[in-house]
N, C-alpha and C positions, 0 to 999 in steps of 0.2 A: 567799472571794468571787472575788479575783483568779485563783486557779487554776482555778475553775469557768469563768470567761470565756475563759481560755486554753485549756481544754479544748475549749469550744464552737467557738472559732476554729480550732483544730487539726482539729476533726471535720470542719467546713465546708470547710477547705481540702482535706482527704483526699478527701472526697467529690467536690469539684469536680475533682481530679486522676483520680479513678476514672471519672468521668462523661466526661471528655475523652479519656481513654484508650479507653474503650469506642467512643466516637464515632469515634476514629481508627481503631480496629480495623475497625469498620462500613465505613468509607470505604475501607480498603486493600482489605477483601474485595470490595466492590463493583467496584473498579478493576480488582483482579486477575480478577474473572470477566467482564470485557468484552472479553476476547480471542475472536476467532472464527477458527475454522480455514480459513474461506474459503466462497464460495458454492458451491452443487452445481454439478458439471460437467455441460454438456450432452452428450447421446448423439450421437456422430458419425453414426449411421444416420439421425438426424431432422434434421440440419442442412441447410438450404440455404444457399448462400453467395453472398456479393456482394464486390464490390472496394472497397475505400476507398483513396484516393490523397491525399497532402498534398503539393501541388505547391511550397508555400512552404518546406517543410523538405527535401522531396525522397525520398518513399518511397511505396510502396504496399504493401498487404497485403489479403489474403482474410479476411473476417470473417463469422460467422453472420449471416444476414439479421435475425434477431430483435435484433441488437444496435442501438441507437440511438447517435448519435454526438454528442458535445458537445466542441467546441472552445473553448478559452480562450488568452489571451495570443497572439493572433494565429496560432494554428495550433501554437504550441509545445507546448501540452498538449492531449491528446485523450482524453476518457473514452468508453469503450464500454460501455454499460448494457444489461442485459438487458431488452427492452421497456420501457426508460424507467427502469427502478428501480435493480436491484442493479449496483453497479460491477464489471463482470467483468474488465475489461482497462483499462490505460491506456498511452499511449505519450508520452513526455516527451523534449523537447530542451533542454537547458540547460547552463549552464556549471557547473564545479565549485563556484564560490561561491554559485551559486543552489541546488544540490543540497544543500549543507551545512546550508542554513537551512530546507530543506522536509521534513526528516526521511525522505527516501526512502533509496535504497541507499547514498549517499554516507557515511552515518553507520554503515555496517556492513562487515565484512570479507567479501571475495568467498569464495565456496565453491569455484569451480572455474573454470577456463577455459573459453570457448565460442566458437563462431563463428557469426555472426548476419550474413545477407545477405553472405556471403564475407569477412567482417572479423573479426579476433580481438577478444574482449571478456571480459566477466566475467559470473558467474551469482551473484546473491545471493538468500539465503533468509532472511526476518526479519519481524517484526510490524511493520506501519505503524499508528501511532496517531493519530488526529484526536479530540483532546480524550481523554475516558476511555476510549474504545473502540478497540481495534486488531483488525486483520485480518491473517491470515497473507498475506505477499505473497512473490512469487518474481520477480525482476527479471533480465533478460537486457540487458545494456549493452555498447554499442561506442562507441569514439571516432568523431566525425564531424563534420568541418569545425570543428575546434577546441572542439568541446563534446561533451556525452554525449548518446546517442541511446539510450533504453531502453524495453522494453516489459515492463510489470508485470502479473502475473497476479493476481487476487484470488479464485482458485478453490480448491477443496479439493485438488486434485492437479493436476500437468500431464499431461493425458490426451490421446486422439487429436485432440480438436478444438483444443487449446492447442498441439500439435505440428505440426497442419497451419498454424496461424496463422504459427508461428516459421518454417516451411519456405517458406511464400508471400511473407514479408517482404523485399522487394528495394528497393535504393535507385535512385532514378531521376535524381538531379542529382549525380553523382560528380564 
């Protein structure tokens, strides 16, 4: 009788382990599948342009007119959404300490050196995760007023629209 009780306990224990293992595998597969290569790029031939300026931080940039602008932290962060929905691009101005805690470029190794607005900087290529989902992100970052100033693209590739945005980026309060 004692052996039978032990076998029942052992069987329940192993079933519990198997069930937890299956659940863990499902969660891992779900999280791993939540990576997105980016939002579809706009066609340069269909884009009308407008100028966005951030006087507080000191830059201006040409952006597609279909982008809506959402500022936070007194203009230190700016999100550009395609018609108010998909986040296509962000511009961030922050310290290294702030960058370290936000999961953006600071936690990744730079891929190459770049020049943005006439200043040397770095290019980063990584997945940015907000919770369980992540999106392919490419960031161009320069030092500016003892902080980091970066443009992040969340598009499938750096195409003609993104290249025009980068080439139009200028500093206005140097």
